[in-house]
C-alpha positions as CSV (number, residue, x, y, z in Angstrom):
1,M,2.5,29.5,12.3
2,T,2.3,27.8,9.6
3,A,1.8,23.7,10.3
4,K,4.9,21.4,9.5
5,P,4.2,19.5,6.2
6,S,3.9,15.6,6.3
7,F,6.9,13.2,6.2
8,V,5.0,11.4,2.7
9,Q,2.3,14.2,0.8
10,V,0.4,12.1,-1.7
11,T,-1.8,14.3,-4.1
12,N,-4.3,14.0,-6.7
13,L,-2.2,10.8,-8.0
14,G,-3.1,8.7,-10.9
15,R,-1.9,6.3,-13.1
16,Q,-3.4,5.4,-16.9
17,F,-2.1,2.2,-18.6
18,D,-2.1,2.4,-22.5
19,L,-3.8,-0.8,-23.8
20,S,-4.2,0.5,-27.4
21,P,-2.9,-2.0,-30.1
22,P,-0.4,-0.2,-32.4
23,L,-1.0,2.7,-34.2
24,L,-1.4,0.7,-37.7
25,A,-3.9,-1.7,-36.5
26,R,-5.5,1.0,-35.2
27,L,-6.2,3.3,-38.5
28,I,-7.0,0.0,-40.2
29,E,-9.3,-1.6,-37.9
30,R,-10.7,2.6,-37.3
31,S,-10.9,1.4,-33.6
32,P,-10.0,4.3,-30.7
33,K,-7.2,4.1,-28.2
34,R,-7.8,2.2,-25.2
35,S,-6.7,3.1,-21.5
36,L,-6.9,1.5,-18.0
37,T,-7.2,3.9,-14.9
38,A,-5.7,2.5,-12.2
39,A,-5.5,5.1,-9.6
40,T,-7.5,8.8,-10.0
41,G,-7.2,11.6,-8.1
42,V,-6.0,9.8,-4.9
43,S,-4.5,12.0,-2.2
44,F,-3.6,11.1,1.6
45,N,-0.9,12.3,3.7
46,I,1.3,9.8,6.3
47,E,3.0,11.6,9.4
48,R,6.5,10.8,10.6
49,G,6.1,7.0,13.0
50,E,2.2,6.3,11.3
51,T,1.1,3.7,9.8
52,F,-1.5,4.6,6.5
53,A,-3.5,1.9,5.1
54,L,-5.2,1.1,1.8
55,V,-7.7,-1.6,1.4
56,G,-10.1,-2.8,-0.9
57,E,-10.9,-5.5,-3.2
58,S,-8.5,-7.2,-5.5
59,G,-8.1,-4.6,-8.7
60,S,-9.2,-1.7,-6.9
61,G,-5.2,-0.2,-7.7
62,K,-3.8,-0.6,-4.3
63,S,-0.3,-2.6,-5.4
64,T,-0.4,0.3,-8.3
65,I,-0.2,3.0,-5.9
66,G,2.4,1.3,-3.4
67,K,5.0,0.7,-6.4
68,M,4.0,4.5,-7.8
69,L,5.4,5.7,-3.9
70,V,8.2,3.9,-4.1
71,G,9.4,4.8,-7.9
72,L,8.6,1.7,-9.2
73,L,5.8,3.0,-11.6
74,Q,6.0,6.7,-12.6
75,P,2.6,8.7,-12.2
76,S,0.5,9.9,-14.8
77,E,-0.5,12.6,-12.7
78,G,0.1,14.2,-9.6
79,E,2.5,14.8,-6.7
80,I,4.2,12.6,-4.4
81,L,6.5,14.4,-2.1
82,I,8.7,12.7,0.5
83,D,10.2,14.8,3.2
84,G,8.8,18.0,0.6
85,Q,10.8,16.5,-2.1
86,D,9.3,15.1,-5.5
87,I,10.7,11.9,-6.1
88,F,9.9,12.1,-9.7
89,S,11.5,15.6,-9.9
90,L,15.2,15.6,-8.7
91,T,17.9,15.8,-11.6
92,D,20.9,15.6,-9.4
93,K,22.0,11.9,-9.3
94,K,23.2,11.8,-5.2
95,M,19.9,13.5,-4.5
96,R,17.6,11.2,-6.2
97,Q,19.8,8.1,-4.5
98,A,19.9,9.7,-1.2
99,L,15.9,9.6,-1.4
100,R,15.8,6.4,-2.7
101,R,18.0,5.1,0.3
102,R,15.4,6.4,2.7
103,I,12.1,4.6,1.0
104,Q,11.9,0.7,1.0
105,M,9.0,-2.1,-0.1
106,I,8.0,-5.3,1.2
107,F,6.2,-7.3,-1.3
108,Q,3.7,-9.9,-0.7
109,N,4.9,-13.0,-1.9
110,P,8.3,-14.2,0.1
111,Y,8.8,-17.1,-1.7
112,A,9.4,-15.2,-4.9
113,S,10.5,-12.0,-3.7
114,L,14.1,-13.7,-2.9
115,N,16.7,-14.5,-5.7
116,P,16.9,-17.8,-5.1
117,R,20.2,-18.0,-6.4
118,W,21.9,-16.2,-3.7
119,R,22.4,-16.7,0.0
120,V,20.6,-15.0,2.4
121,G,23.7,-13.1,3.5
122,D,24.5,-11.8,-0.2
123,I,20.9,-10.5,-0.4
124,I,20.8,-8.4,2.9
125,A,23.8,-7.2,2.1
126,E,23.1,-6.1,-1.4
127,P,21.4,-2.2,0.0
128,V,24.1,-1.8,2.3
129,T,27.1,-1.7,-0.5
130,A,24.8,-0.4,-3.4
131,F,25.0,3.0,-0.7
132,D,28.3,2.6,0.5
133,L,26.7,2.2,4.1
134,A,29.6,-0.2,5.7
135,Q,33.0,-2.0,3.7
136,G,34.7,-4.7,4.6
137,K,34.0,-6.7,7.5
138,A,31.4,-4.4,8.5
139,V,29.1,-5.5,5.8
140,D,29.0,-9.1,7.2
141,A,28.9,-7.7,11.0
142,R,25.5,-5.5,9.6
143,V,24.0,-8.5,8.3
144,S,23.9,-10.6,11.1
145,E,22.8,-7.4,13.2
146,L,19.7,-7.3,10.3
147,L,19.2,-10.8,11.3
148,E,18.9,-11.2,14.9
149,Q,16.7,-7.9,14.6
150,V,14.1,-9.8,12.9
151,G,14.4,-12.6,15.2
152,L,17.0,-15.2,12.9
153,A,20.5,-16.2,13.5
154,S,23.3,-14.7,12.5
155,K,24.7,-18.1,10.8
156,D,21.6,-18.2,9.0
157,A,23.3,-15.6,6.2
158,F,25.0,-19.0,4.5
159,K,21.5,-20.5,3.8
160,Y,19.8,-20.2,0.6
161,P,15.7,-19.1,0.7
162,H,14.4,-22.0,-0.4
163,E,15.8,-23.7,3.0
164,F,13.2,-21.6,5.1
165,S,9.5,-21.4,5.8
166,G,7.2,-18.7,4.4
167,G,7.6,-16.7,7.6
168,Q,11.3,-16.6,8.1
169,R,11.4,-16.1,4.0
170,Q,9.5,-12.8,5.1
171,R,11.2,-11.9,7.9
172,I,14.2,-12.0,5.7
173,A,12.6,-9.6,3.1
174,I,12.3,-7.1,6.0
175,A,15.8,-7.3,7.0
176,R,16.3,-6.7,3.2
177,A,14.2,-3.9,3.4
178,L,16.1,-2.3,7.1
179,A,19.5,-3.0,5.5
180,S,19.2,0.9,3.6
181,E,18.3,2.3,7.1
182,P,14.7,3.4,5.5
183,E,12.4,6.0,7.1
184,F,9.3,4.8,5.1
185,I,8.9,1.5,3.8
186,V,5.5,0.1,1.7
187,C,4.1,-2.8,3.0
188,D,2.5,-5.1,-0.3
189,E,0.2,-7.3,1.9
190,P,3.5,-8.8,3.6
191,T,1.8,-11.2,5.3
192,S,-1.3,-12.5,2.8
193,A,1.0,-15.5,2.1
194,L,1.3,-16.7,5.5
195,D,-0.2,-18.8,8.0
196,V,-2.3,-16.9,10.7
197,S,-0.1,-17.7,13.7
198,V,2.7,-16.7,11.6
199,Q,1.1,-13.7,10.5
200,S,0.4,-12.6,14.3
201,Q,4.6,-12.8,14.4
202,V,5.4,-10.9,11.3
203,L,2.5,-8.2,12.3
204,N,4.3,-7.9,16.0
205,L,7.8,-7.8,14.3
206,M,6.8,-5.1,12.1
207,R,4.9,-2.8,15.0
208,D,8.1,-3.4,17.4
209,L,10.5,-2.3,14.2
210,Q,8.6,0.9,13.6
211,R,8.5,1.7,17.5
212,D,12.4,1.2,17.7
213,L,13.0,3.0,14.4
214,G,10.4,5.8,14.1
215,L,9.6,4.3,10.8
216,S,6.7,5.2,8.5
217,Y,5.0,2.5,6.7
218,L,2.1,2.4,3.7
219,F,0.7,-0.9,4.7
220,I,-1.2,-2.7,1.7
221,S,-3.8,-5.1,2.5
222,H,-7.5,-6.7,2.3
223,D,-7.7,-8.1,5.5
224,L,-9.7,-5.3,7.8
225,S,-8.5,-7.7,11.4
226,V,-4.7,-6.9,9.9
227,V,-5.4,-3.2,9.2
228,R,-7.5,-2.4,12.9
229,Y,-4.4,-3.9,14.3
230,M,-1.8,-1.9,12.3
231,A,-3.2,1.1,10.9
232,D,-3.4,5.0,12.2
233,K,-5.4,6.1,9.4
234,I,-7.2,4.0,6.8
235,G,-8.2,5.3,3.1
236,V,-10.6,2.9,1.3
237,L,-10.2,2.6,-2.5
238,Y,-12.8,1.4,-5.2
239,L,-11.7,1.3,-8.5
240,G,-8.5,3.2,-8.1
241,E,-10.4,6.3,-6.1
242,L,-10.3,6.9,-2.2
243,V,-13.9,6.7,-1.2
244,E,-13.3,7.4,2.3
245,V,-10.6,8.3,4.6
246,A,-10.6,8.5,8.4
247,D,-8.5,7.6,11.5
248,R,-9.1,4.0,12.5
249,E,-11.8,4.2,15.6
250,T,-13.7,6.7,13.4
251,L,-13.6,4.2,10.1
252,F,-14.4,1.0,12.4
253,A,-17.2,2.8,14.6
254,K,-18.9,4.4,11.8
255,P,-18.3,3.9,8.6
256,R,-19.9,6.8,6.2
257,H,-19.6,4.9,2.8
258,P,-21.8,2.2,2.1
259,Y,-18.6,0.5,0.0
260,T,-16.4,1.0,3.8
261,Q,-20.0,-0.9,5.4
262,M,-19.8,-3.5,2.9
263,L,-16.4,-4.5,3.9
264,I,-16.6,-3.9,7.3
265,D,-19.8,-6.1,7.1
266,A,-18.4,-9.2,4.9
267,A,-15.4,-9.2,7.2
268,P,-15.3,-12.9,10.0
269,R,-15.4,-11.7,13.5
270,T,-15.1,-13.9,16.4
271,D,-17.6,-11.9,18.4
272,A,-20.4,-12.3,16.0
273,F,-21.4,-15.6,16.3
274,G,-24.4,-16.7,14.1
275,R,-25.1,-13.1,12.8
276,T,-26.1,-13.1,9.0
277,A,-24.5,-10.9,6.8
278,E,-25.8,-9.5,3.5
279,R,-24.3,-11.1,0.3
280,V,-22.1,-9.0,-1.5
281,K,-23.1,-8.4,-5.0
282,G,-21.4,-7.7,-7.8
283,E,-17.6,-7.0,-8.5
284,I,-15.2,-4.2,-9.4
285,P,-16.3,-2.9,-12.8
286,D,-14.3,-2.8,-15.8
287,P,-11.9,-0.2,-14.9
288,I,-11.4,0.2,-19.0
289,D,-15.4,0.8,-19.1
290,R,-15.9,2.5,-15.8
291,P,-19.2,3.3,-14.4
292,T,-20.6,7.2,-15.1
293,G,-21.6,9.4,-12.5
294,C,-20.5,7.0,-8.5
295,S,-18.0,4.4,-9.5
296,Y,-20.0,2.3,-6.7
297,H,-23.2,2.8,-8.1
298,P,-23.8,-0.3,-9.7
299,R,-23.4,-2.5,-6.6
300,C,-25.4,0.3,-4.1
301,P,-27.7,-1.2,-1.6
302,I,-28.8,2.9,-1.8
303,A,-28.2,4.4,-5.1
304,Q,-30.4,7.0,-6.2
305,D,-30.5,8.7,-9.6
306,V,-27.9,11.4,-8.7
307,C,-25.5,8.5,-8.2
308,R,-25.7,7.6,-11.7
309,T,-25.4,10.4,-13.5
310,A,-23.0,12.8,-10.9
311,E,-19.7,12.0,-10.1
312,P,-19.5,12.8,-6.1
313,Q,-17.2,15.0,-4.4
314,E,-15.1,14.7,-1.4
315,R,-16.8,16.1,1.7
316,V,-15.4,16.4,5.1
317,L,-16.9,15.0,7.9
318,A,-17.0,13.8,11.9
319,D,-15.2,17.0,12.5
320,G,-12.8,16.8,10.3
321,R,-11.8,13.1,11.1
322,A,-13.1,11.8,8.0
323,R,-13.1,12.4,4.5
324,V,-15.9,10.6,2.0
325,R,-16.8,10.6,-1.6
326,C,-20.5,9.7,-1.7
327,H,-23.9,12.0,-2.1
328,L,-25.3,10.6,0.4
329,A,-22.9,10.4,3.4
330,S,-23.8,12.6,6.4
331,E,-23.3,13.0,9.4
């Protein structure tokens, strides 16, 4: 009996950006083409009702991957399947629109993701009317329902975004994402611009909605405490590569990759008063001029000669619960 495929399947996903000057300038200056590799060889699966988190420092490629999963960016290589359908290969307009309705995104900055000239009701109603999910007075009823679902009042539909706080704006963004009745939502650091107390409210709201509506999340964050609370599985990104993928308990109990260990050690903890964490060394290298061998070796405290010359292959550890891309990782 064959296993049922995952709801979201990402296979060898990659994205390069061409940074070359115009052809004539290159010919005159005799300069080669230049490209920036934002993501390469990224593979992971997300089951229905599951949260998969991507973590990593700024510049690691998290947002680029999120934008590819919702169709805002075309991959340079690889494949994205949503419920068995490749979102970039559909030619039938109706099928493409039906699949797009099932995918939404919550952006990082609630101050920039809402149109300041539209009333909140119009912002939330746009997906409802665009996908022909309701008409006439039913649209207004649906907007009121969504506002109340995210903890706001139905009368807030007549206000403008500038009349709300940051946490309330993010609730509006969540309501807009829910308006198309999606099954999969990409959450691009949805709480990083909010106060800590407001963060917990929004995160609890997202978990409640996931439970009630059966949503699947790709949760992008650099905050490990948030990821530990939200995620079922976690992928650690470094310079556009997934260096470790594991379930939440396995990754936090025994991180295998030195970069994962560094992230966890550097994160603040309430139960470690007085501890001394080793200072983080260096920064993510230039993605235009990537290091040879293992991309992490210039910063790795245990790097050996093989790390500088040979690119590590992915290995499965912890009885299949973890995938690690490191020469020195072991059980």
